[in-house]
C-alpha positions in Angstrom: -74.9 -17.4 288.0 -72.2 -17.7 290.6 -74.7 -18.3 293.4 -76.2 -21.1 291.2 -72.6 -22.5 291.0 -72.0 -22.4 294.6 -75.3 -23.9 295.3 -74.3 -27.0 293.0 -71.1 -27.0 294.7 -72.7 -27.6 298.0 -75.5 -29.8 297.5 -74.3 -31.5 294.4 -77.6 -31.2 292.8 -78.7 -28.6 290.1 -81.1 -25.9 290.9 -82.7 -26.1 287.4 -84.0 -28.9 284.8 -83.7 -29.2 281.3 -86.9 -30.3 279.4 -86.7 -32.4 276.5 -88.7 -31.4 273.7 -90.8 -33.9 271.9 -91.5 -31.8 269.0 -91.2 -33.3 265.4 -89.8 -36.7 265.1 -87.1 -37.3 262.4 -87.9 -39.9 260.0 -85.3 -39.1 257.8 -83.2 -42.1 258.7 -86.3 -44.3 258.5 -87.4 -42.5 255.1 -83.9 -42.7 253.5 -83.6 -46.3 254.4 -86.8 -47.4 253.1 -86.1 -45.5 249.9 -82.5 -46.9 249.6 -84.0 -50.3 250.0 -86.7 -49.6 247.5 -84.0 -48.3 245.0 -81.7 -51.4 245.6 -84.5 -53.6 245.2 -85.9 -52.1 241.9 -82.1 -52.0 240.5 -81.5 -55.7 241.3 -85.1 -56.6 240.2 -84.2 -54.7 236.6 -80.8 -56.4 236.5 -82.1 -59.8 237.0 -85.0 -59.3 234.5 -82.6 -58.4 231.8 -80.2 -61.2 232.7 -83.3 -63.7 232.5 -84.6 -62.3 229.2 -81.0 -62.7 227.8 -80.7 -66.3 229.0 -84.1 -67.0 227.6 -82.7 -65.7 224.1 -79.9 -67.7 224.1 -81.8 -70.9 225.2 -84.5 -70.2 222.7 -81.5 -69.8 219.8 -79.9 -73.2 221.0 -83.3 -75.0 220.7 -84.2 -73.3 217.2 -80.7 -74.3 216.0 -81.3 -78.1 217.2 -84.8 -77.9 215.3 -83.3 -76.8 212.3 -80.6 -79.3 212.4 -83.1 -82.2 213.1 -85.3 -80.9 210.1 -82.3 -80.9 207.8 -81.3 -84.5 209.0 -84.9 -85.7 208.3 -84.7 -84.4 204.6 -81.5 -86.0 204.3 -83.0 -89.4 205.5 -86.1 -88.8 203.1 -83.6 -88.2 200.3 -81.7 -91.3 201.2 -84.9 -93.5 201.4 -86.1 -92.3 198.1 -82.8 -93.1 196.2 -82.9 -96.6 197.9 -86.6 -97.0 196.7 -85.8 -95.8 193.4 -82.9 -98.3 193.1 -85.0 -101.5 193.5 
């Protein structure tokens, strides 16, 4: 070991090399990012779905209330017309 250190000190070059292993690739980052993206999209989609359903129900109730009010005013108008016809 001391001889190798002296050789490196003299020449400035190592007498050995390290080989990078190209074994198993790490896909944890990709898989984790992809699963995180899918989880985020799913949660956002579900929240949006329930929000839209709630807004739909509110709008539907407003329309039904308007239709009921229109029906009541038509009934009142019919009663008024009948009372006017009976007076003649």
